[in-house]
C-alpha positions in Angstrom: -20.4 11.2 13.8 -20.0 7.9 12.2 -17.7 5.3 13.7 -15.5 3.8 10.9 -15.2 0.5 12.9 -19.0 0.1 13.7 -20.6 -1.9 10.9 -23.6 -3.4 12.6 -25.8 -3.0 9.5 -23.4 -4.7 7.2 -23.7 -8.4 6.5 -20.4 -10.2 6.0 -20.9 -13.9 5.2 -18.0 -16.1 6.5 -16.7 -17.1 3.1 -13.5 -15.3 2.2 -14.9 -14.6 -1.3 -18.0 -12.8 0.1 -19.1 -9.3 -0.8 -19.7 -6.4 1.5 -23.5 -6.5 1.6 -25.4 -3.4 2.6 -29.1 -3.0 3.4 -31.2 -1.8 0.4 -31.3 1.7 1.7 -30.3 4.6 -0.6 -28.5 6.9 1.8 -25.1 8.4 2.1 -24.7 6.9 5.6 -25.5 3.4 4.2 -23.0 3.8 1.4 -20.4 5.2 3.8 -20.8 2.1 6.0 -19.7 -0.2 3.1 -16.9 2.2 2.1 -15.4 2.3 5.6 -15.6 -1.5 5.9 -13.6 -1.7 2.6 -11.1 0.9 3.9 -10.6 -1.1 7.1 -9.7 -4.2 5.0 -7.2 -2.1 2.9 -5.7 -0.6 6.1 -5.1 -4.1 7.4 -3.2 -4.8 4.1 -5.8 -7.4 3.3 -6.1 -6.7 -0.4 -7.2 -10.2 -1.2 -10.2 -9.9 1.1 -10.9 -6.3 -0.1 -10.9 -7.5 -3.7 -13.3 -10.2 -3.0 -15.6 -7.9 -1.1 -16.4 -5.8 -4.2 -18.4 -6.6 -7.3 -16.2 -6.6 -10.5 -17.2 -6.6 -14.1 -16.8 -10.1 -15.5 -14.0 -9.0 -17.8 -11.9 -7.1 -15.3 -8.2 -7.7 -15.7 -7.6 -6.7 -12.0 -6.5 -8.9 -9.2 -5.8 -8.3 -5.5 -2.2 -7.4 -6.4 -3.4 -5.0 -9.1 -5.7 -3.3 -6.6 -2.9 -2.9 -4.1 -0.5 -1.5 -6.6 -3.0 1.0 -8.0 -3.8 2.3 -4.5 -0.4 2.3 -2.9 1.5 3.8 -5.9 -1.2 6.2 -7.1 0.6 9.3 -5.7 4.1 8.0 -6.6 7.2 9.1 -4.6 10.0 7.2 -3.0 8.1 6.4 0.3 5.4 3.7 0.4 1.8 4.8 0.7 -0.5 3.0 3.1 -4.3 3.1 3.6 -5.2 4.1 7.2 -8.2 4.7 9.3 -7.6 8.2 10.6 -8.9 9.9 13.7 -12.6 10.7 14.1 -12.2 14.3 13.0 -10.5 13.3 9.7 -13.1 10.6 9.2 -15.8 13.3 9.5 -14.0 15.4 6.9 -13.9 12.5 4.5 -17.6 11.6 5.2 -18.7 15.3 4.7 -16.9 15.4 1.3 -18.3 12.1 0.1 -20.8 12.3 -2.7 -23.7 9.9 -3.4 -26.6 9.5 -5.8 -29.5 7.1 -5.0 -30.5 4.3 -7.3 -31.6 5.6 -10.6 -34.2 4.2 -13.1 -31.6 1.6 -14.3 -31.4 0.3 -10.7 -27.9 1.3 -9.5 -26.7 4.1 -7.2 -23.4 5.9 -7.2 -20.9 6.9 -4.5 -17.5 8.6 -4.3 -15.3 9.1 -1.3 -11.6 9.6 -0.5 -9.5 6.6 0.6 -7.1 8.0 3.2 -3.4 7.3 2.4 -0.3 8.3 4.3 3.4 7.6 4.3 3.3 7.5 8.1 0.8 4.7 8.9 2.1 4.3 12.4 0.8 7.8 13.1 -2.7 7.2 11.7 -4.6 8.9 14.6 -2.5 12.0 14.7 -4.6 15.1 13.8 -1.9 16.7 11.7 -1.2 13.5 9.8 0.1 14.1 6.3 -2.8 12.5 4.5 -3.8 12.2 0.9 -7.2 11.2 -0.3 -7.5 8.8 -3.3 -11.0 9.6 -4.7 -12.7 6.3 -5.6 -16.1 6.0 -7.1 -18.4 3.0 -6.9 -21.6 1.8 -8.4 -24.0 0.6 -5.8 -25.8 -2.4 -7.3 -28.6 -4.6 -6.0 -27.3 -8.0 -5.2 -29.8 -10.6 -4.1 -31.6 -8.9 -1.2 -28.8 -6.4 -0.5 -26.6 -3.8 -2.1 -23.0 -4.4 -3.1 -20.2 -2.0 -4.2 -18.6 -2.2 -7.6 -15.4 -0.2 -8.1 -15.9 2.3 -10.9 -12.6 4.2 -11.1 -9.9 6.1 -9.1 -10.0 9.8 -9.9 -7.1 12.3 -10.2 
């Protein structure tokens, strides 16, 4: 099973504006590595870093604050929602359900997985954690000699 905290294949330049850079390998595992790296930033409440780790269309009206609001309020309710890294079993469930398509003739791939959210973040490793998955899809685009993730949309 994949370890959400092991990202040996991912290149993270030291600049805070740097992208999550993946090897140019079209595989679900490769795309998941980038996804879990992003989820780890979100779980640390580092939305500024997460925002700068993604490619964005040049005309995007989003900001780190917009990203946080869209994720943490997506399911509504009185309690705050937080992104978490759950236990290995639940990571496996998320990984199994993830979908991917390798690069097409236009040069981009596609990936969708569930960002894990809970109202009980202090209990993130509990197996019966009340967990919601926010489906997020990404284009996987070539960037220099690597791949980078571009947020496409959050799905209902």
